N, C-alpha and C positions, 0 to 999 in steps of 0.2 A: 616598776621598771619595764620597759619594752625591749624587744630584740635589738632595735637600732641603738638604744642607749647602752645595752649590754655590750654590743659590738665595739662601741667607742671605748668603754671601760677596759675591755680586754686588750685593745690596741694600746691604750695608755699604760696598762700593766706589763706590756711587752710580752704577752703570751704568744708563742709561735703560732702562726696561722694554720700550720698543718696539725696542730695539737687538738683542734676542735672543729665542730661543724654546728652552725646555727640553723641548719636546714634539716636536721635529723638525718635519716638514712643510716647506712651501715659502712661508713668509711673504716678502713683498717686502723685499729689502735688510735682512736680519737674520742674525745669527750664530746657528747652530742646533746642538743636540745632541739625539740621540734614538736609541732602540733600533730596529734594523732586523734582523729575524730574530734570530740569536743574537749579533750584533755590535752595537757602538755606533758611530754616525757623528757626526763633528763637521765642520761645513762652513759656508760663507757662502751664503745663499740669495739669488739675484739673477735676476730675470726667469725664474722657474720652473726654475732650474737650480741644482744643487749645485756650488758653486765651491770650490776648495781643500779637497776632501773628504779626510778621514782616517778610517780605520776602526780600531777597538780591540776587543779581545776581552773587556774588562771595563769595568764602569761606573766603577770607580775610576780607571783609566787615562784614560778619556775625559773624566771630570770634571776631573782634574788638568790635562790638556792644555787644556781649554776655559778653566779658571780662569787659567792662565798666558797664554793667547792674549788674553783680555780685559784682563788686567793690562797687557800690552804695547800692545795697540791703543789703550786708553784712558789709557795712561801713568799707571797707579796703582801705589802702593807696595805 
């Protein structure tokens, strides 16, 4: 899965747009995914910190993890 496909799935799941960032960064209280060097990071951004950060070597792995994480957090099927 790529970022564009992940974005479509999150919209279909009706996840609020302000709940996540697909461009990384440190937005306040948001779930984030982004490329950092040659790796991909998935984390929760809180008070300018990356909480529960996981690193992946591929976009596919990171997107699959993020999708599943959002499904569990927002209790979507």
